[in-house]
MDTraj code that builds the backbone (N, CA, C; nanometers):
import mdtraj as md
import numpy as np

residues = "MET GLU LYS GLN THR GLN LYS PRO ARG PRO GLU GLU ILE GLN ARG LEU ILE ARG ASN LEU GLY ASN ASP TYR GLY ALA ILE ARG GLN ARG ALA ARG ALA SER LEU VAL ALA MET GLY LYS SER ALA ILE ASP PHE LEU ALA GLU LEU ILE VAL PHE PRO GLN HIS ILE TYR ARG TRP GLU ALA VAL LYS ALA LEU GLY GLU MET GLU ASP PRO GLU THR ILE PRO TYR LEU ILE GLU ALA LEU SER ASP ASP LYS SER ASP VAL ARG TRP LEU ALA ALA GLU GLY LEU ILE LYS LEU GLY PRO ARG VAL ILE LYS PRO LEU LEU GLU THR LEU LEU LYS GLU ASP GLY SER VAL PHE LEU LEU GLU SER ALA HIS HIS VAL PHE PHE ASP LEU LYS GLU LYS GLY GLU ILE PRO ASP GLY PHE PRO ILE ASP ASP LEU LEU GLN ALA LEU LYS ARG PHE ASP SER TRP GLU SER VAL LYS GLU ILE SER GLU GLN ALA LEU LYS VAL LEU SER GLU".split()
xyz = np.array([
    [15.8231, 10.6686, 12.6877],
    [15.7303, 10.5808, 12.7546],
    [15.8068, 10.4621, 12.8123],
    [15.7787, 10.4283, 12.9396],
    [15.8477, 10.3201, 13.0068],
    [15.7949, 10.1860, 12.9572],
    [15.8883, 10.0957, 12.9322],
    [15.8505, 9.9628, 12.8864],
    [15.7851, 9.8863, 13.0012],
    [15.6709, 9.8301, 12.9754],
    [15.5988, 9.7555, 13.0778],
    [15.6355, 9.6083, 13.0661],
    [15.6775, 9.5516, 13.1785],
    [15.7128, 9.4095, 13.1774],
    [15.5983, 9.3291, 13.2365],
    [15.5673, 9.2218, 13.1693],
    [15.4596, 9.1352, 13.2153],
    [15.5188, 9.0162, 13.2901],
    [15.4430, 8.9686, 13.3860],
    [15.4832, 8.8477, 13.4564],
    [15.4727, 8.7322, 13.3573],
    [15.5774, 8.6475, 13.3510],
    [15.5713, 8.5357, 13.2552],
    [15.4580, 8.4390, 13.2886],
    [15.3993, 8.3860, 13.1856],
    [15.2918, 8.2887, 13.2038],
    [15.3506, 8.1531, 13.2421],
    [15.2795, 8.0788, 13.3255],
    [15.3287, 7.9455, 13.3647],
    [15.3566, 7.8549, 13.2450],
    [15.2763, 7.8683, 13.1387],
    [15.2988, 7.7838, 13.0201],
    [15.4340, 7.8151, 12.9564],
    [15.4700, 7.9423, 12.9552],
    [15.5989, 7.9822, 12.8985],
    [15.7132, 7.9272, 12.9841],
    [15.6980, 7.9367, 13.1152],
    [15.8016, 7.8840, 13.2042],
    [15.8129, 7.7331, 13.1857],
    [15.6997, 7.6636, 13.1754],
    [15.7017, 7.5180, 13.1562],
    [15.7709, 7.4800, 13.0249],
    [15.7491, 7.5583, 12.9200],
    [15.8158, 7.5313, 12.7911],
    [15.9671, 7.5441, 12.8075],
    [16.0101, 7.6493, 12.8771],
    [16.1532, 7.6682, 12.9004],
    [16.2101, 7.5566, 12.9878],
    [16.1331, 7.5146, 13.0877],
    [16.1758, 7.4044, 13.1747],
    [16.1970, 7.2777, 13.0914],
    [16.1040, 7.2479, 13.0018],
    [16.1190, 7.1304, 12.9142],
    [16.2464, 7.1418, 12.8305],
    [16.2777, 7.2631, 12.7852],
    [16.3963, 7.2831, 12.7020],
    [16.5273, 7.2622, 12.7782],
    [16.5211, 7.2628, 12.9109],
    [16.6420, 7.2371, 12.9888],
    [16.6922, 7.0946, 12.9692],
    [16.6074, 7.0071, 12.9187],
    [16.6471, 6.8697, 12.8922],
    [16.6783, 6.8418, 12.7464],
    [16.6797, 6.9450, 12.6646],
    [16.7045, 6.9282, 12.5214],
    [16.8437, 6.8712, 12.4959],
    [16.8558, 6.7946, 12.3881],
    [16.9856, 6.7360, 12.3521],
    [17.0864, 6.8407, 12.3071],
    [17.0388, 6.9556, 12.2631],
    [17.1281, 7.0600, 12.2114],
    [17.1604, 7.1615, 12.3210],
    [17.2894, 7.1740, 12.3487],
    [17.3361, 7.2633, 12.4534],
    [17.2922, 7.4073, 12.4351],
    [17.2905, 7.4545, 12.3107],
    [17.2523, 7.5940, 12.2845],
    [17.1064, 7.6191, 12.3237],
    [17.0211, 7.5218, 12.3006],
    [16.8793, 7.5363, 12.3367],
    [16.8673, 7.5378, 12.4898],
    [16.9401, 7.4480, 12.5577],
    [16.9383, 7.4480, 12.7038],
    [16.9893, 7.5805, 12.7595],
    [17.0968, 7.6303, 12.7016],
    [17.1566, 7.7556, 12.7493],
    [17.0604, 7.8732, 12.7324],
    [16.9929, 7.8814, 12.6188],
    [16.8955, 7.9904, 12.5963],
    [16.7791, 7.9794, 12.6937],
    [16.7318, 7.8568, 12.7156],
    [16.6213, 7.8369, 12.8101],
    [16.6644, 7.8779, 12.9503],
    [16.7841, 7.8369, 12.9903],
    [16.8339, 7.8721, 13.1233],
    [16.8475, 8.0236, 13.1379],
    [16.9022, 8.0890, 13.0368],
    [16.9187, 8.2350, 13.0415],
    [16.7830, 8.3045, 13.0533],
    [16.6840, 8.2546, 12.9831],
    [16.5493, 8.3132, 12.9910],
    [16.4894, 8.2941, 13.1294],
    [16.5089, 8.1766, 13.1865],
    [16.4570, 8.1500, 13.3206],
    [16.5271, 8.2368, 13.4251],
    [16.6570, 8.2538, 13.4119],
    [16.7316, 8.3403, 13.5038],
    [16.6790, 8.4826, 13.4937],
    [16.6534, 8.5282, 13.3715],
    [16.6021, 8.6643, 13.3510],
    [16.4632, 8.6828, 13.4121],
    [16.3868, 8.5762, 13.4198],
    [16.2528, 8.5836, 13.4804],
    [16.2602, 8.5982, 13.6324],
    [16.3719, 8.5595, 13.6890],
    [16.3924, 8.5763, 13.8329],
    [16.2938, 8.4999, 13.9176],
    [16.2363, 8.5697, 14.0152],
    [16.1488, 8.5077, 14.1156],
    [16.0361, 8.4259, 14.0542],
    [15.9865, 8.4651, 13.9402],
    [15.8760, 8.3920, 13.8763],
    [15.9137, 8.2479, 13.8431],
    [16.0422, 8.2240, 13.8205],
    [16.0864, 8.0907, 13.7788],
    [16.1413, 8.0064, 13.8930],
    [16.1658, 8.0652, 14.0093],
    [16.2333, 7.9921, 14.1177],
    [16.1589, 7.8652, 14.1568],
    [16.0290, 7.8724, 14.1808],
    [15.9550, 7.7534, 14.2243],
    [15.9571, 7.6428, 14.1194],
    [15.9509, 7.6804, 13.9933],
    [15.9546, 7.5815, 13.8851],
    [16.0910, 7.5118, 13.8823],
    [16.1979, 7.5919, 13.8965],
    [16.3325, 7.5352, 13.8978],
    [16.3556, 7.4501, 14.0223],
    [16.3008, 7.4935, 14.1346],
    [16.3185, 7.4204, 14.2600],
    [16.2629, 7.2785, 14.2499],
    [16.1557, 7.2596, 14.1750],
    [16.0976, 7.1266, 14.1576],
    [16.1944, 7.0311, 14.0888],
    [16.2887, 7.0864, 14.0129],
    [16.3836, 7.0025, 13.9391],
    [16.5021, 6.9565, 14.0229],
    [16.5175, 7.0101, 14.1430],
    [16.6315, 6.9762, 14.2287],
    [16.6376, 6.8258, 14.2558],
    [16.5237, 6.7601, 14.2585],
    [16.5196, 6.6157, 14.2846],
    [16.4751, 6.5371, 14.1604],
    [16.4762, 6.5987, 14.0443],
    [16.4332, 6.5334, 13.9209],
    [16.5240, 6.4140, 13.8907],
    [16.4697, 6.3043, 13.8412],
    [16.5526, 6.1862, 13.8160],
    [16.6642, 6.2083, 13.7128],
    [16.6374, 6.2879, 13.6100],
    [16.7389, 6.3067, 13.5051],
    [16.8399, 6.4135, 13.5475],
    [16.9654, 6.3747, 13.5426],
    [17.0771, 6.4590, 13.5851],
    [17.0776, 6.5949, 13.5150],
    [17.0550, 6.5976, 13.3848],
    [17.0659, 6.7232, 13.3090],
    [16.9683, 6.8284, 13.3613],
    [16.8494, 6.7879, 13.4010],
    [16.7522, 6.8826, 13.4559],
    [16.7998, 6.9388, 13.5897],
    [16.8544, 6.8500, 13.6737],
    [16.9058, 6.8980, 13.8037],
    [17.0205, 6.9956, 13.7811],
    [17.1117, 6.9599, 13.6913],
    [17.2276, 7.0441, 13.6617],
    [17.1820, 7.1812, 13.6128],
    [17.0938, 7.1832, 13.5159],
    [17.0465, 7.3102, 13.4585],
    [16.9709, 7.3931, 13.5624],
    [16.8891, 7.3274, 13.6435],
    [16.8120, 7.4002, 13.7453],
    [16.9046, 7.4640, 13.8481],
    [17.0013, 7.3880, 13.8963],
    [17.0942, 7.4407, 13.9963],
    [17.1797, 7.5515, 13.9354],
    [17.2211, 7.5336, 13.8128],
    [17.2992, 7.6387, 13.7442],
    [17.2161, 7.7668, 13.7354],
    [17.0916, 7.7558, 13.6955],
    [17.0039, 7.8732, 13.6835],
    [16.9809, 7.9387, 13.8199],
    [16.9514, 7.8583, 13.9203],
    [16.9273, 7.9141, 14.0544],
    [17.0512, 7.9863, 14.1059],
    [17.1679, 7.9300, 14.0804],
    [17.2925, 7.9937, 14.1230],
    [17.3199, 8.1233, 14.0504],
    [17.2823, 8.1292, 13.9243],
    [17.3043, 8.2510, 13.8456],
    [17.2093, 8.3634, 13.8860],
    [17.0979, 8.3290, 13.9471],
    [17.0000, 8.4310, 13.9870],
    [17.0522, 8.5203, 14.0994],
    [17.1375, 8.4647, 14.1848],
    [17.1905, 8.5384, 14.2996],
    [17.0792, 8.6035, 14.3819],
    [16.9751, 8.5250, 14.4065],
    [16.8592, 8.5699, 14.4830],
    [16.8545, 8.4911, 14.6137],
    [16.8400, 8.5601, 14.7281],
    [16.8358, 8.4892, 14.8560],
    [16.7272, 8.3817, 14.8650],
    [16.6210, 8.3934, 14.7869],
    [16.5148, 8.2926, 14.7881],
    [16.5630, 8.1569, 14.7367],
    [16.6753, 8.1553, 14.6667],
    [16.7277, 8.0293, 14.6132],
    [16.8092, 7.9506, 14.7164],
    [16.8430, 8.0133, 14.8286],
    [16.9325, 7.9500, 14.9268],
    [16.8863, 7.8107, 14.9693],
    [16.7610, 7.7908, 15.0120],
    [16.7233, 7.6548, 15.0560],
    [16.7357, 7.5504, 14.9454],
    [16.7103, 7.5895, 14.8228],
    [16.7169, 7.4943, 14.7118],
    [16.8618, 7.4603, 14.6775],
    [16.9480, 7.5616, 14.6821],
    [17.0896, 7.5366, 14.6569],
    [17.1489, 7.4506, 14.7686],
    [17.1075, 7.4744, 14.8930],
    [17.1546, 7.3910, 15.0038],
    [17.1071, 7.2469, 14.9847],
    [16.9840, 7.2296, 14.9423],
    [16.9325, 7.0940, 14.9163],
    [17.0177, 7.0229, 14.8112],
    [17.0609, 7.0966, 14.7094],
    [17.1387, 7.0379, 14.6004],
    [17.2820, 7.0031, 14.6424],
    [17.3257, 7.0501, 14.7595],
    [17.4597, 7.0161, 14.8075],
    [17.4734, 6.8666, 14.8373],
    [17.3615, 6.7955, 14.8474],
    [17.3639, 6.6514, 14.8759],
    [17.3375, 6.5675, 14.7518],
    [17.3323, 6.6291, 14.6350],
    [17.3058, 6.5549, 14.5106],
    [17.4105, 6.4451, 14.4918],
    [17.3727, 6.3369, 14.4252],
    [17.4683, 6.2285, 14.4047],
    [17.5679, 6.2568, 14.2918],
    [17.5497, 6.3649, 14.2204],
    [17.6417, 6.4029, 14.1122],
    [17.7284, 6.5203, 14.1578],
    [17.8591, 6.5041, 14.1463],
    [17.9518, 6.6065, 14.1954],
    [17.9382, 6.7389, 14.1219],
    [17.9040, 6.7357, 13.9930],
    [17.8932, 6.8624, 13.9201],
    [17.7726, 6.9441, 13.9659],
    [17.6665, 6.8771, 14.0052],
    [17.5490, 6.9465, 14.0589],
    [17.5843, 7.0073, 14.1949],
    [17.6528, 6.9290, 14.2785],
    [17.6948, 6.9806, 14.4097],
    [17.7864, 7.1021, 14.3940],
    [17.8783, 7.0947, 14.2991],
    [17.9721, 7.2048, 14.2761],
    [17.8968, 7.3318, 14.2360],
    [17.8040, 7.3199, 14.1441],
    [17.7249, 7.4358, 14.1015],
    [17.6453, 7.4944, 14.2176],
    [17.5889, 7.4075, 14.3010],
    [17.5129, 7.4554, 14.4165],
    [17.6041, 7.5319, 14.5119],
    [17.7214, 7.4770, 14.5388],
    [17.8167, 7.5446, 14.6278],
    [17.8583, 7.6791, 14.5695],
    [17.8871, 7.6829, 14.4418],
    [17.9277, 7.8085, 14.3776],
    [17.8155, 7.9123, 14.3827],
    [17.6924, 7.8677, 14.3649],
    [17.5783, 7.9593, 14.3750],
    [17.5655, 8.0169, 14.5148],
    [17.5873, 7.9337, 14.6161],
    [17.5820, 7.9806, 14.7545],
    [17.6957, 8.0776, 14.7845],
    [17.8130, 8.0481, 14.7350],
    [17.9287, 8.1359, 14.7572],
    [17.9018, 8.2748, 14.7005],
    [17.8401, 8.2819, 14.5833],
    [17.8052, 8.4118, 14.5232],
    [17.7132, 8.4925, 14.6141],
    [17.6293, 8.4242, 14.6898],
    [17.5345, 8.4922, 14.7786],
    [17.6001, 8.5442, 14.9066],
    [17.7212, 8.4992, 14.9333],
    [17.7985, 8.5536, 15.0437],
    [17.7518, 8.5131, 15.1817],
    [17.7808, 8.5982, 15.2812],
    [17.7578, 8.5636, 15.4221],
    [17.6137, 8.5272, 15.4583],
    [17.5170, 8.5686, 15.3808],
    [17.3775, 8.5382, 15.4164],
    [17.3459, 8.3892, 15.4074],
    [17.4362, 8.3084, 15.3494],
    [17.4123, 8.1634, 15.3428],
    [17.4641, 8.0911, 15.4664],
    [17.5437, 8.1589, 15.5471],
    [17.6097, 8.0933, 15.6600],
    [17.5083, 8.0342, 15.7575],
    [17.4143, 8.1138, 15.8044],
    [17.3187, 8.0654, 15.9044],
    [17.2335, 7.9493, 15.8510],
    [17.1707, 7.9616, 15.7326],
    [17.0903, 7.8473, 15.6860],
    [17.1731, 7.7207, 15.6610],
    [17.2984, 7.7373, 15.6206],
    [17.3823, 7.6195, 15.5984],
    [17.4187, 7.5545, 15.7318],
    [17.4487, 7.6341, 15.8314],
    [17.4745, 7.5788, 15.9655],
    [17.3512, 7.5076, 16.0197],
    [17.2347, 7.5665, 16.0010],
    [17.1098, 7.5040, 16.0472],
    [17.0864, 7.3704, 15.9778],
    [17.1224, 7.3616, 15.8511],
    [17.1097, 7.2358, 15.7779],
    [17.2057, 7.1322, 15.8340],
    [17.3279, 7.1740, 15.8640],
    [17.4254, 7.0812, 15.9216],
    [17.3778, 7.0270, 16.0564],
    [17.3036, 7.1075, 16.1301],
    [17.2498, 7.0617, 16.2592],
    [17.1390, 6.9583, 16.2414],
    [17.0631, 6.9692, 16.1327],
    [16.9481, 6.8804, 16.1101],
    [16.9854, 6.7507, 16.0406],
    [17.0882, 6.7529, 15.9577],
    [17.1214, 6.6378, 15.8731],
    [17.2135, 6.5397, 15.9440],
    [17.2174, 6.4197, 15.8924],
    [17.3076, 6.3167, 15.9418],
    [17.3564, 6.2308, 15.8269],
    [17.4851, 6.2110, 15.8218],
    [17.5392, 6.1070, 15.7366],
    [17.5731, 6.1378, 15.5929],
    [17.5401, 6.2525, 15.5393],
    [17.5689, 6.2787, 15.3984],
    [17.7119, 6.3311, 15.3808],
    [17.7980, 6.2434, 15.3308],
    [17.9346, 6.2838, 15.3012],
    [17.9328, 6.3946, 15.1951],
    [17.8380, 6.3864, 15.1033],
    [17.8274, 6.4884, 14.9990],
    [17.8004, 6.6256, 15.0593],
    [17.7117, 6.6304, 15.1581],
    [17.6815, 6.7574, 15.2242],
    [17.8050, 6.8109, 15.2965],
    [17.8772, 6.7238, 15.3657],
    [17.9991, 6.7667, 15.4354],
    [18.1004, 6.8261, 15.3375],
    [18.1254, 6.7562, 15.2270],
    [18.2207, 6.8050, 15.1266],
    [18.1758, 6.9392, 15.0695],
    [18.0495, 6.9490, 15.0368],
    [17.9967, 7.0702, 14.9747],
    [17.9971, 7.1875, 15.0714],
    [17.9595, 7.1619, 15.1967],
    [17.9616, 7.2677, 15.2975],
    [18.1045, 7.3158, 15.3190],
    [18.1999, 7.2240, 15.3174],
    [18.3413, 7.2623, 15.3291],
    [18.3787, 7.3571, 15.2158],
    [18.3390, 7.3234, 15.0951],
    [18.3651, 7.4078, 14.9773],
    [18.3113, 7.5494, 15.0008],
    [18.1875, 7.5591, 15.0455],
    [18.1245, 7.6894, 15.0667],
    [18.1983, 7.7680, 15.1753],
    [18.2170, 7.7056, 15.2916],
    [18.2800, 7.7769, 15.4030],
    [18.4257, 7.8129, 15.3725],
    [18.4977, 7.7245, 15.3049],
    [18.6364, 7.7542, 15.2696],
    [18.6434, 7.8765, 15.1784],
    [18.5598, 7.8785, 15.0758],
    [18.5631, 7.9920, 14.9823],
    [18.5170, 8.1218, 15.0484],
    [18.4173, 8.1141, 15.1360],
    [18.3749, 8.2346, 15.2087],
    [18.4883, 8.2863, 15.2981],
    [18.5625, 8.1943, 15.3579],
    [18.6788, 8.2345, 15.4388],
    [18.7823, 8.3036, 15.3501],
    [18.8116, 8.2434, 15.2352],
    [18.9105, 8.3002, 15.1429],
    [18.8702, 8.4400, 15.0953],
    [18.7414, 8.4625, 15.0820],
    [18.6913, 8.5935, 15.0369],
    [18.6787, 8.6932, 15.1529],
    [18.7115, 8.6498, 15.2743],
    [18.7028, 8.7373, 15.3906],
    [18.5596, 8.7671, 15.4324],
    [18.4681, 8.6723, 15.4096],
    [18.3264, 8.6950, 15.4373],
    [18.2751, 8.6188, 15.5595],
    [18.3671, 8.5731, 15.6441],
    [18.3294, 8.5038, 15.7668],
    [18.3359, 8.6048, 15.8813],
    [18.2325, 8.6114, 15.9651],
    [18.2319, 8.7094, 16.0752],
    [18.3424, 8.6839, 16.1785],
    [18.3847, 8.7884, 16.2460],
    [18.4835, 8.7766, 16.3533],
    [18.4306, 8.6857, 16.4628],
    [18.5198, 8.6068, 16.5193],
    [18.4822, 8.5182, 16.6290],
    [18.4210, 8.3866, 16.5846],
    [18.3943, 8.3722, 16.4576],
    [18.3337, 8.2512, 16.4020],
    [18.4388, 8.1403, 16.4022],
    [18.4058, 8.0208, 16.4516],
    [18.5045, 7.9123, 16.4592],
    [18.5284, 7.8440, 16.3238],
    [18.5712, 7.9228, 16.2264],
    [18.5822, 7.8711, 16.0894],
    [18.6841, 7.7588, 16.0762],
    [18.8011, 7.7732, 16.1375],
    [18.9021, 7.6681, 16.1222],
    [18.8559, 7.5371, 16.1842],
    [18.7919, 7.5453, 16.3008],
    [18.7382, 7.4242, 16.3645],
    [18.6296, 7.3608, 16.2771],
    [18.5442, 7.4450, 16.2201],
    [18.4366, 7.3935, 16.1349],
    [18.4934, 7.3260, 16.0102],
    [18.5890, 7.3909, 15.9460],
    [18.6496, 7.3320, 15.8258],
    [18.7146, 7.1979, 15.8581],
    [18.7820, 7.1899, 15.9709],
    [18.8455, 7.0646, 16.0123],
    [18.7403, 6.9558, 16.0356],
    [18.6328, 6.9911, 16.1040],
    [18.5262, 6.8938, 16.1316],
    [18.4594, 6.8476, 16.0021],
    [18.4405, 6.9377, 15.9083],
    [18.3756, 6.9006, 15.7820],
    [18.4622, 6.8054, 15.6997],
    [18.5924, 6.8070, 15.7208],
    [18.6822, 6.7156, 15.6494],
    [18.6772, 6.5741, 15.7062],
    [18.6365, 6.5626, 15.8324],
    [18.6291, 6.4316, 15.8973],
    [18.4907, 6.3725, 15.8734],
    [18.4835, 6.2715, 15.7930],
    [18.3557, 6.2137, 15.7556],
    [18.3002, 6.1192, 15.8614],
    [18.3746, 6.0972, 15.9690],
    [18.3321, 6.0005, 16.0693],
    [18.2697, 6.0657, 16.1929],
    [18.2569, 6.1974, 16.1942],
    [18.2130, 6.2626, 16.3170],
    [18.1101, 6.3728, 16.2922],
    [17.9865, 6.3312, 16.2723],
    [17.8796, 6.4298, 16.2578],
    [17.8589, 6.5053, 16.3884],
    [17.8902, 6.4394, 16.5002],
    [17.8706, 6.5044, 16.6305],
    [17.9564, 6.6295, 16.6426],
    [18.0819, 6.6234, 16.5984],
    [18.1669, 6.7430, 16.6074],
    [18.1191, 6.8514, 16.5114],
    [18.0681, 6.8120, 16.3949],
    [18.0124, 6.9109, 16.3020],
    [17.8947, 6.9819, 16.3672],
    [17.8080, 6.9056, 16.4314],
    [17.6907, 6.9636, 16.4976],
    [17.7324, 7.0549, 16.6135],
    [17.8275, 7.0110, 16.6923],
    [17.8739, 7.0901, 16.8070],
    [17.9328, 7.2246, 16.7613],
    [18.0170, 7.2198, 16.6605],
    [18.0796, 7.3427, 16.6117],
    [17.9767, 7.4306, 16.5405],
    [17.8803, 7.3689, 16.4715],
    [17.7735, 7.4467, 16.4073],
    [17.6927, 7.5228, 16.5117],
    [17.6644, 7.4566, 16.6232],
    [17.5926, 7.5249, 16.7331],
    [17.6738, 7.6422, 16.7853],
    [17.8038, 7.6228, 16.8068],
    [17.8917, 7.7311, 16.8530],
    [17.8896, 7.8475, 16.7531],
    [17.8981, 7.8138, 16.6277],
    [17.9007, 7.9161, 16.5228],
    [17.7699, 7.9949, 16.5182],
    [17.6583, 7.9263, 16.5361],
    [17.5289, 7.9963, 16.5384],
    [17.5200, 8.0930, 16.6567],
    [17.5778, 8.0527, 16.7693],
    [17.5811, 8.1434, 16.8853],
    [17.6612, 8.2684, 16.8546],
    [17.7735, 8.2519, 16.7848],
    [17.8558, 8.3680, 16.7463],
    [17.7742, 8.4608, 16.6558],
    [17.6984, 8.4022, 16.5642],
    [17.6183, 8.4832, 16.4719],
    [17.5085, 8.5593, 16.5432],
    [17.4574, 8.5034, 16.6522],
    [17.3454, 8.5684, 16.7220],
    [17.3919, 8.6741, 16.8230],
    [17.5207, 8.6827, 16.8459],
    [17.5730, 8.7831, 16.9415],
    [17.5771, 8.9217, 16.8820],
])
top = md.Topology()
chain = top.add_chain()
for i, resn in enumerate(residues, 1):
    res = top.add_residue(resn, chain, resSeq=i)
    for name in ("N", "CA", "C"):
        top.add_atom(name, md.element.get_by_symbol(name[0]), res)
traj = md.Trajectory(xyz[None], top)
């Protein structure tokens, strides 16, 4: 007989979410693992924590979203690339890198919309650099120009210009 899996109840997800702020690392880790195992059912709950005031909740949420390796997490991981804590940004970038080339277009679109976040520039550089190293950048993509522009914190205009060029390459 096939085991029937039930959709987790919101109360159960909320209990696990609360445990992400527990003082004991083992309790946080078990809660995070349970939320990751729930997959899509937990994404919206975790996404709400991306802007939570307490750092530990943001860290745990981004870690869980990154471990899910689900394309639905992309916008939330991109949002976390601008977090004021470097460890949260790092986890978000690593989660995006695991998702591979499918993050390229939404990340470029974000770079076109945003202005002024040095954190976003640094984090986007991390993502694009690692995707290049893994050989996951499409042919004709202006990766070297983009990486150079992302390193220059004084020129959002060049980042936007190269992002537009890169999006055109993706649409060809």
